[in-house]
C-alpha positions in Angstrom: 15.8 -9.3 -5.3 13.4 -8.2 -2.6 10.8 -5.4 -2.8 7.4 -4.7 -4.1 7.0 -3.8 -7.8 4.0 -2.8 -9.9 3.8 -3.4 -13.7 2.1 -0.8 -15.8 0.6 -2.4 -18.9 0.4 0.9 -20.8 4.0 1.8 -20.5 5.3 -1.8 -20.2 7.5 -0.8 -17.3 8.0 -1.9 -13.7 7.8 0.6 -10.8 9.4 -0.1 -7.4 6.8 0.6 -4.7 8.8 -0.5 -1.7 12.3 -1.9 -0.9 10.8 -4.0 1.9 10.5 -7.7 1.7 6.8 -7.8 1.1 4.3 -10.6 1.7 0.6 -11.1 1.0 0.0 -8.1 -1.3 -3.7 -7.2 -1.4 -5.4 -4.4 -3.2 -8.0 -2.3 -1.4 -11.6 -2.6 -2.6 -11.4 0.8 -4.2 -8.1 0.0 -5.9 -6.4 3.1 -4.3 -4.0 1.2 -2.0 -1.9 -1.9 -2.1 -1.5 -3.5 1.4 1.3 -5.9 2.3 3.1 -7.4 5.3 6.6 -6.1 5.8 8.9 -9.1 6.3 12.1 -7.0 6.8 11.7 -7.2 10.6 9.6 -4.2 11.4 6.5 -6.2 12.2 4.1 -3.9 10.4 1.4 -4.0 7.8 2.1 -1.3 5.2 0.0 0.2 2.4 1.1 2.0 -0.7 -1.1 4.8 -2.1 -0.9 3.9 -5.8 -1.6 7.5 -7.0 1.7 8.8 -5.6 3.5 5.6 -4.3 3.6 6.9 -0.7 4.2 4.1 1.8 2.2 4.3 5.0 2.0 2.2 8.2 -1.5 0.7 8.4 -1.2 -1.6 11.4 1.6 -2.4 13.9 1.9 -6.2 14.3 4.9 -6.4 16.7 2.8 -7.7 19.7 0.5 -9.8 17.5 1.5 -13.4 17.4 0.4 -14.7 14.0 0.2 -18.3 12.7 -0.4 -20.0 9.4 1.0 -22.7 7.2 3.7 -20.4 5.8 4.1 -18.0 8.7 1.5 -15.4 8.9 -1.4 -14.6 6.5 -3.1 -11.4 5.7 -6.2 -10.2 3.7 -8.7 -7.4 3.7 -12.3 -7.9 4.8 -15.1 -6.6 2.6 -15.3 -3.4 4.8 -11.5 -2.8 4.3 -10.4 -3.9 7.8 -7.3 -6.2 8.0 -7.7 -9.9 8.7 -4.9 -12.1 9.9 -4.7 -15.4 11.8 -3.6 -15.2 15.4 -1.8 -17.9 17.3 -4.2 -18.3 20.2 -2.6 -21.3 21.8 -4.2 -23.3 24.5 -4.7 -20.3 26.9 -7.4 -18.9 24.6 -9.4 -22.1 24.1 -12.8 -22.0 25.8 -15.6 -24.5 26.4 -19.3 -23.9 26.7 -22.0 -26.4 27.7 -25.2 -25.4 25.9 -28.5 -27.1 26.7 -31.3 -25.9 24.5 -35.0 -26.7 25.4 
């Protein structure tokens, strides 16, 4: 079974939030959203508004080449902005000679 589900401890029931194959679910700092990477081929970072279960596109990741041990990785910074590891490759490696007095 794929999808994203939320368990309500008061009602003891599961609610389906998304049918997408979801990865790296992360709650927003204020607890109003649940962010996740959509692994169903769309290449987007989605978020679900928990008050009404509305799914919204947060970030388009199609042209973003990610990396990580298990594919890509995602989290939220303390200011709420998304963080992911990018596959920089050797073309983005720089060197700097620094001589300090």
